[in-house]
C-alpha positions in Angstrom: 47.9 100.6 -13.7 48.1 101.8 -17.2 44.7 102.6 -19.0 43.6 103.9 -22.3 41.9 107.2 -22.3 39.1 107.6 -24.9 36.9 110.5 -25.8 38.8 113.4 -24.1 36.9 116.6 -23.6 37.3 119.5 -21.3 35.0 118.4 -19.0 35.9 114.6 -18.7 36.6 111.4 -20.4 35.8 107.7 -21.0 38.7 105.8 -19.3 39.2 102.0 -20.5 39.8 100.3 -17.4 39.2 96.9 -15.6 38.2 98.7 -12.4 34.6 99.3 -11.6 34.0 102.2 -9.4 30.4 103.0 -8.6 28.6 105.6 -10.2 28.8 108.8 -8.2 32.0 107.4 -6.6 34.7 109.9 -6.4 38.3 109.0 -8.1 41.4 110.7 -8.4 43.0 110.5 -12.0 46.5 110.7 -12.1 47.5 111.4 -15.7 50.6 112.9 -17.4 49.4 115.7 -19.5 51.5 116.7 -22.4 52.9 120.2 -21.7 53.0 119.8 -17.9 56.3 118.5 -16.4 54.6 116.9 -13.3 52.0 114.0 -13.0 48.6 115.6 -12.4 46.1 114.3 -9.7 42.7 115.3 -11.2 39.6 114.9 -8.8 37.0 113.2 -10.7 33.4 111.6 -10.3 32.3 108.4 -11.8 29.3 109.3 -14.3 28.3 106.3 -16.2 29.7 102.7 -17.1 30.5 102.0 -20.8 29.3 98.4 -21.0 32.5 96.9 -20.4 34.3 99.5 -22.1 35.4 101.5 -19.3 33.7 104.5 -17.3 32.9 107.9 -18.1 34.7 110.4 -15.4 33.7 113.9 -15.1 36.7 116.1 -14.0 35.7 118.2 -10.5 38.5 120.6 -10.3 41.2 121.4 -12.9 44.1 123.6 -12.4 44.4 126.5 -14.8 47.4 125.2 -16.1 45.5 121.6 -16.8 42.7 123.3 -18.4 45.3 125.1 -20.8 47.0 121.8 -21.5 44.2 119.8 -22.1 42.6 122.5 -24.2 45.8 122.4 -26.5 45.9 118.4 -26.5 42.1 118.2 -27.6 42.9 120.8 -30.3 46.0 119.0 -31.4 43.9 115.6 -31.4 40.9 117.0 -33.3 43.5 118.3 -36.3 44.6 114.8 -36.5 41.1 113.2 -37.3 
């Protein structure tokens, strides 16, 4: 299932999805991060629901390559605002 990602920060993000895992539930985010060839499987925990707009997830464990790629992506997105 494809979802829209919003409010992307280094520790987590808002995921626009119809799925409704419970707050505190552990999920795995499968995401293609620009700059990484393979799909990343990032363990996350659901922290909150966004009133029908999706849910807030917190990354639990990022590999060093994922942290670096996400940092570059956030910088690039902030420059385009």
